[in-house]
N, C-alpha and C positions, 0 to 999 in steps of 0.2 A: 182199816184202810188197806191199799195195796200200795205198798213203798215203792216197788220195782215201778209199776206202772206210771207212777208219778215221776219219778228219778227219769223214767225214758221218756216222758213226753217232755221234760227240762232240756235232757239231753238232743232232740231232735229237733226244737227249736231254736235250741244255740247253734247247731248243723245248719240249719237252713240261714239263719242270720250271718255266719261265716262265710257262707257258700255264695249269699246274694252280694255280700260287701266284698268278698272275691272278684266274683262277675263282673259289679259296677267299677272293681279298681283295673280289671283287665280290658273293660270295654273305653273307659278313660284313658288309660296309655296308649290303645290301638288307635282311637282320634284324635289323638293332640296332634301328632304329626299332620295327619290330613286338616285338621282345623286349621294350624299353623302355617300350611303351605296355603290354605285359602285364604287365609286373611292377608297372608303377605303377596297373594296375586291381586287381593283387592284395594290393597295398599300400594301397589306398584305404579306410582306414576310419573312423568316427565316434565320439567318444566322449561318453557322456552316463551321468550321475549321476542315482541314484534316489534316493529316499527313501522311510520308510516310518514307521509310526509307529502306535502298539497300545496303548488305555488299559486298564488294569485297576485293580480296586478294591483299595485298603488295606487290609489284614484284620490286621496288627501294628502295635502300638503300642511303639515304642523310646523308652522313659524314664532318664533320667537325674535323682536325686534323691540327697538326702544329709542329714547330721548337721551342723549350727555350735555349737560350746559356745565362750562366753566366760568368763573368772575369772581369778582373781590370778595361779596361778603356771601354769607350763608341764607341771606333771605332773598337777594337777588338771585341767586342761580336756582333756587329752590320754587322761588316763584316762576321764572321761566321755562324750569323743566315742567312744570305743571300747566303753563300756558301750551306749550308745544305737547304734551302728552294727552291734553284734552281734545287737540286738533287732531292727532292720530288716533285715538279711542274713537272720535265723532265718525270718522271716515269708517274707521273697521266695521262700525255698526252700521252705518248705513250701507255697507256690501255685504249685508246680513253672511258674517263669518260665523262659525261654530266655536264652539267651548272658549269662548274670551275673556281671560282673566290676567289680572296683575300678577308677575312671578318675580318682583323683585322692585325695593325703591330703596337708594344709599344717598346720603350725603356726608361728605368726605372732607377733610382738609387736604389741599394740597400744600407740600413743603420744598423750602429751597434751603440747601446747605451752601454757605457762607464761610470760607475760613474754619470748616468744622463745627459752624454754629448752623442750629434747625430754627427754621422761621417760617413759620404759616405766610405764602403768597397770595393765597385766595382757596375756593371751594369748588369741587366738584359734585356735580349732582344728575343722579340716572334713573328714570323709569320705565321699567320692561314690561312687556304684554306678550301673551302666546294667543294663539288662536288657530282653529284650522278651517282650510280653502278648499274645494277641489285643486289640485294640481294646473289643471287649463288656465286658471284663472288668477294664481299665484303669482308669477311672472308682471304682469300687469299691475297686480295691486301692490306689489312692493316697491313698484316704481310710483306709486299715487301716493304713499305712504311716505316717503322718502321729500317730495313734492312739500307733503302737510307738515314735515317738521321731525320725522323719525333721522334718526343721526349714526344706528348703529343696529345692524343686522347681527344677531347671535349665531343663527343657525336655522336648518332648515332640513327637516327628515319627513319621510314619505310613509304613510299609512293607509292601508284597505278601510273597507268600511266596516263597521260591528257586525252587519248582516252578512258580508262576505266571510268574516272572520270566522262565525260561528258555521256556517255551511263548510267552510274548509276544515275546520278542527271536526267534524262529522264524517267528512271523506278519508280525513287523515287516521282517525280509529279504526274504520272499516278499513283502510290498508294494511294498518298495524295486525289488525286480527288474523286481517288473510294472510299476513306475512307469519304470523306465530303458527298458526295453520299448515300451512306448506312446509317450514321447517320441524313441524314434529311428526309429519308424514313422511318426510325424505329420512331422517332419523329412524323411526321407528321401521320403516321398510326396509332398508338397510339392514338392520339387525335381525329380520324376520320377523318383527311382531305386529301388530295390529291396534290402531286407536280405538278407544273404547267409547268416554266420553269425556268432557272438560266438568272438572271437579271443582275448580277454583279460578275466578277471574279477578284480575288486578289491572283497574285501567290507571296508568302512570301518570297520565294528563297528558294536554295537547296543547302545546304554547305558541303564541306566534309573535316572535321576539322583532324587534323594530328593524329595516336595515340601517345599514352605517348614513350617521346624518352629515352630509356635504356643509362644508362651512365657505359664507361670502366673505372674503379678505377683504382689506382695506383699500384694494385696488377699485377691487369690483366696486364697494358701496361710492367710492371715487365716480367711477362711470355714471352710477345709477343717479346722483346727482348733477353729474357735469352735462349728460348727454339724455336728458329729458324725453327728447322723440325717439329715442332707442328703447325698444321695448326688451324685458329682460326675459330671456327664454328659460323655464325651470321644466326639467323633464324628469318625471319619477319613474320608477322601477318597479321592481317585484318581490313580495313577501313571501315567506317560506312559513307554512305551519306544521309543526310536527307534533307527533303521540306516538305513545309506547304501550303497550299492552302485554301482559305475562299472563300465561296460560297453563294450567295446569293439568295435563291429560292423562286418565289410566290407560293401561294397555295389558 
């Protein structure tokens, strides 16, 4: 057996493995910076927040009104409050109001302080309901409710219909998306970059907060009860629907 030949063969095989390993190491070392730069370019993104707003008219009035009665005994005031409330509710149902519901029932003692001594002098009961009605009908209905027995109008607010709010939310989202795209374009063009693609989208929501609620004070309620022939004028307003969108855009 030729030992020199075997030794030479093993030596050549070892050299080949060393050469291949060295070549692979050189290749990896030379390509790593390029791969890192390519990866950095792929992950280079701009995050922008867009905001959109849509204004719509409020066509519905959300009304809260009720009956308050005071008397000597709890049973007396509770029965009287129930009688008047039934008359008011019957009127509201006959006018086809929307979302009619009871929002409060109370019965409390009325106290008097004499020579620092507290004693019950009577009781007060109240029943409160809320409902929705088209704004153009709200003034007339308030007048009728007072005639039927309502003694307190807690407040009134104005809202748009559910359908109008849904459409406004869609428009607000479109505006928010366009706003985010325009912001990204302005920033990138200023820096000499070009937007590539949207890699992430986050819809932060589209909300429709109700406008401030005007209240009818005691003086206004007095005019309703004393001037039954004078119609109460109710004027609605506008409601704003807002939306925000966050876009992450590569460049």
